N, C-alpha and C positions, 0 to 999 in steps of 0.2 A: 118630809121628804121620804122617810123610809118605806112607808106603805106604797107609795108611788113608784119608787124604785123596783119593789118586787113586782108590781103590775107590769111596768115596762120589761122587766126580765121575762116575766110569763109570756107577755106577747112576743118578745124576740124568740122564745123557744117555739111557740105555737107557730110563727111564721116559718120557723125552720123546719119543724116537724110535718107540717101540714102538706109539704110538697115532696112526695116520694119519687116523683119522676126524674128528679135530678141525678144525673150519673156520676158525678164527682162531688167532693166536698165543696170545691171552688164553686160550682154551678148552685149548689144548695145555698150556700152563703149569699151569693149574689141575688138568687131569687128571693130568698128570705128576707134580705135587706130591701130589695125593691118593694115587697109585699108590705114590710112594716112601714116603709117611707110613704106608701101611699095613704096611710093612716094618720099622718101628722098634719098639723101640729096636735099635740096630746097633752092635756092638762095633767100634771103629776100631783100637785097640791096647790094651795093658795098662792104661793109664791114662785112656782115652777112650771114651765112649760117646756116639753121637748119640740123643737122646732123641726128637726129633721134626723134621721139616720141614713148614714151612707157608707159605703165601702170606698175608702180613699187609697187603698193599695191592695195588693194581693192579700194582705194579712191583717188589715186595721179596719175594724167596724167602729164608726164613730158617731156617737150621739151627741147632738148639739142642743144644749138647754139654754133658756133664758130664765134668770132668776131675778125677781123683783127685790133687789138689795135695799133699795129706798124704802119699801114698804117693811121689809124685815127689821131694818134699823128703827124705823118709826114705831113698829110694834114693841121692839125690844125696849127703846127708849121711853115709851109710855109705861111699861111694866116697872121701869126703874125710877119713874117720875122725874125724868129729865128729858132735855130736847135732844132731838137726833144729832144735832150739832155737838152737844156736850158728850153725847155717847160716843160719837166718832173720835172726838178729842181724846176721851178716856182710853179707847183702844189704841190711839197712835201713841199716847204715853205709856201704855203698857207694853206695846209690842215694838216701839220705836219707829214703826213706819206701818202704813196701811196695807201695803202688799204682804209684809210679814204677818200681819193679822189675818189676811184673806188666806194664806197658806195654812195657818194654824186653824183657822175656822173650817176650811175644807178637809184637812186632815182628821179632824175631830167629828164633824157633823155630815159630811159629803162621802169621803172615800170609804169608811166602813160599811154603811148600808149597801153601797154599790158593790163592793167586794164581796160582801156576805151573800147578797142576791145573785151575783153573777156565778159565784163559785159553789152555789148550792143547787143550781140547776144542771141535772145531768146533760142536757143538750149542749149547753154553753160550755160545760166542762170538756165536753167533746171536742169543741171547736178550739178551746184554749189547749188542750191537749196536741192539737194538730197545728200548733203555732200561730193561730190568730189571737190578736190583742182586741179588747174592748176597751175603748177610749171614750171618756165622758167629759166633754168640753163644755164648761159653765161660763157664761157671760151675763152681764146685767142687762137690763132691758134696753140699753142704748148700744149694746153690742160690745162693750168693753170687757176684756178677759177679766175673769174672777178666779177661776180654778180648773185644772185638769187631773183627772184620775186615770191612770192606765192599769187595766186588769190584764194580767198575763197568767201563762201557766204557773210561774213562780209564786203568785200571789196565793195560791191554793194551799 
């Protein structure tokens, strides 16, 4: 997912930089999000698709992802030579709860590349410095919530 996040971040920056007619940062963000949203859905990697990007408030740019968690678990189980049910049970035993596992998984594998990608792009840094937040919402293929990462100025 790391290289896919870099692609999405670059697209966000291009969408925001390509429209120099915007007279205010708010207009620039609104127009950039609309331009990027018109390109959705977009495949990030074999497990992940960005379904939409939208401006949900004056300061929140939200990416909504669908992640094929079943496919990911099946692949990981195959590598460990166990069934997906056995792997899920192993995670539940290790973390005590599947939701705790999902949070740990997101904190380790989702948040760092998103933060690094968002916080290394000068245009996105400009938006963060001006009070915008980049929110990445990850759900499974059935729309069930998996993880949320919020990137703010303080994350830099």
